Every structure is written in structure tokens, then in C-alpha cells.
C-alpha positions as CSV (number, residue, x, y, z in Angstrom):
1,X,-0.1,-0.1,0.1
2,X,1.6,3.1,-1.2
3,X,-0.4,6.0,0.3
4,X,1.2,9.3,0.9
5,X,0.5,13.1,0.7
6,X,2.2,16.3,1.6
7,X,0.4,19.5,2.3
8,X,1.8,22.8,3.1
9,X,0.1,25.3,5.3
10,X,0.9,28.9,6.6
11,X,0.1,29.7,10.1
12,X,-2.2,32.6,10.4
13,X,-3.7,34.4,13.5
14,X,-6.7,32.1,13.2
15,X,-4.3,28.9,13.8
16,X,-2.8,30.2,17.1
17,X,-3.3,28.6,20.5
18,X,-4.8,31.9,21.3
19,X,-7.5,31.4,18.7
20,X,-8.3,27.8,18.9
21,X,-8.4,27.6,22.9
22,X,-5.2,25.6,23.7
23,X,-3.2,28.3,25.3
24,X,-2.6,32.0,25.2
25,X,0.4,32.4,23.0
26,X,0.3,33.4,19.3
27,X,2.0,30.5,18.0
28,X,0.4,27.2,16.1
29,X,-1.9,25.6,18.2
30,X,-1.9,22.0,18.6
31,X,-5.6,21.4,17.8
32,X,-4.9,23.0,14.5
33,X,-1.7,21.1,13.9
34,X,-3.5,17.9,14.5
35,X,-6.2,18.9,12.0
36,X,-3.6,19.6,9.4
37,X,-2.1,16.3,9.9
38,X,-5.5,14.6,9.7
39,X,-6.0,16.7,6.4
40,X,-2.9,15.1,5.0
41,X,-4.0,11.4,5.7
42,X,-7.3,12.3,3.9
43,X,-5.3,13.6,1.0
44,X,-3.4,10.3,1.0
45,X,-6.4,7.9,1.4
46,X,-9.2,9.8,-0.6
47,X,-8.1,8.8,-4.0
48,X,-8.4,5.0,-3.2
49,X,-11.9,5.0,-1.8
50,X,-14.6,3.6,-3.6
51,X,-17.8,5.8,-4.3
52,X,-19.7,6.2,-1.2
53,X,-16.9,5.7,0.9
54,X,-15.1,7.9,3.3
55,X,-12.7,7.4,6.2
56,X,-12.9,8.6,9.8
57,X,-9.9,9.2,12.3
58,X,-10.1,6.6,15.1
59,X,-6.8,7.1,16.9
60,X,-4.3,9.7,16.9
61,X,-0.9,10.2,18.7
62,X,1.0,13.4,18.2
63,X,4.1,15.0,19.6
64,X,4.1,18.8,19.2
65,X,7.9,19.5,19.1
66,X,8.6,23.0,18.2
67,X,6.6,26.4,18.1
68,X,5.8,28.1,15.0
69,X,5.0,31.6,14.6
70,X,2.4,33.4,12.6
71,X,3.6,33.5,8.9
72,X,5.6,30.2,9.3
73,X,5.1,27.7,6.5
74,X,4.5,24.1,7.9
75,X,4.8,21.1,5.6
76,X,2.8,18.1,6.8
77,X,3.4,14.7,5.5
78,X,1.4,11.3,5.8
79,X,2.7,8.0,4.9
80,X,0.7,4.7,5.3
81,X,2.7,2.4,7.6
82,X,0.1,-0.3,8.1
83,X,-3.1,-1.6,6.4
84,X,-5.5,-4.1,7.5
85,X,-8.8,-4.5,5.7
86,X,-10.5,-1.1,6.2
87,X,-7.8,0.1,8.8
88,X,-5.0,2.2,7.5
89,X,-2.2,3.6,10.0
90,X,-0.4,6.7,8.8
91,X,2.9,8.1,10.0
92,X,2.6,12.0,10.2
93,X,5.4,14.6,10.4
94,X,5.3,18.3,10.2
95,X,8.3,20.6,9.4
96,X,9.2,24.3,9.0
97,X,9.2,24.9,5.2
98,X,10.6,22.2,3.0
99,X,13.0,19.8,5.1
100,X,13.3,22.4,7.9
101,X,13.0,21.8,11.6
102,X,10.7,19.0,12.8
103,X,7.4,20.7,14.3
104,X,5.6,17.4,15.2
105,X,5.6,13.6,14.5
106,X,3.2,10.9,15.3
107,X,0.5,8.4,14.0
108,X,-2.9,8.8,12.9
109,X,-5.3,5.9,12.2
110,X,-8.1,5.9,9.8
111,X,-11.0,3.3,9.1
112,X,-12.7,3.3,5.7
113,X,-16.7,3.4,6.1
114,X,-19.6,3.6,3.8
115,X,-20.8,7.1,4.6
116,X,-24.5,6.5,4.4
117,X,-24.3,3.6,6.5
118,X,-22.2,5.3,9.0
119,X,-24.5,8.3,9.3
120,X,-27.6,6.2,9.5
121,X,-26.3,4.8,12.7
122,X,-26.2,8.2,14.6
């Protein structure tokens, strides 16, 4: 399984810990960084999904290692490391710019589901 994607984001005032409620500093907030990591996993898996299918995040482990100021460019990569049926586990990493300082690393697990059936169970 060769699933991978890289997305690039620029930290804005709306992405800061102060804006997302995870602290008081004007640096990239961990919840936004986590959302960017999930977005990269979606970008990696979405092209492989059958019509009517989607994936949902089920497990996340993320180590936020460095601060990113407003204006910083953050490159987020997701690479599938394990797949078993509908479950796909991704290794995720975020860096400043291309090949710069490591901002975060971790794992995101997604499960492929039938969207209509999934929503019907709510």
C-alpha cells in the first residue's frame, strides 16, 4: 500500500493557540496542527476510496515538538505504514518549510466506512 501525501500550510492568526483555545500564545495551536495532520491522511487515502466510502479518524498520537509563529510555513506529510482491511495507519510529520526543523511527529489511524451507513447509525 503506497499511500502518501504532503500538504503545506501557512500559520495565520486563526491557527494560533490563543485563537483555538489551547493556550494563550500567538503560535500554532496543537489542535490546528492535528487537523492539518488529519487533512494530510485524508489527502493520501481519498483517491483510493470507492464511491460512497469515506474514512474516519479513530486514533491519534501526536508529539508537538516546536513552536511555529504566525507566518511560518508548515509542511505536513502522511505516509501509510500499516493496512489491515478497512484500517489504515499513517505516520505523520510536520516540518518548517521544505526539509526544515521538525515541528511534530506521530501516527493517525483511519478506518474506511460506507458514509451513508455510518451516518445512519447516529
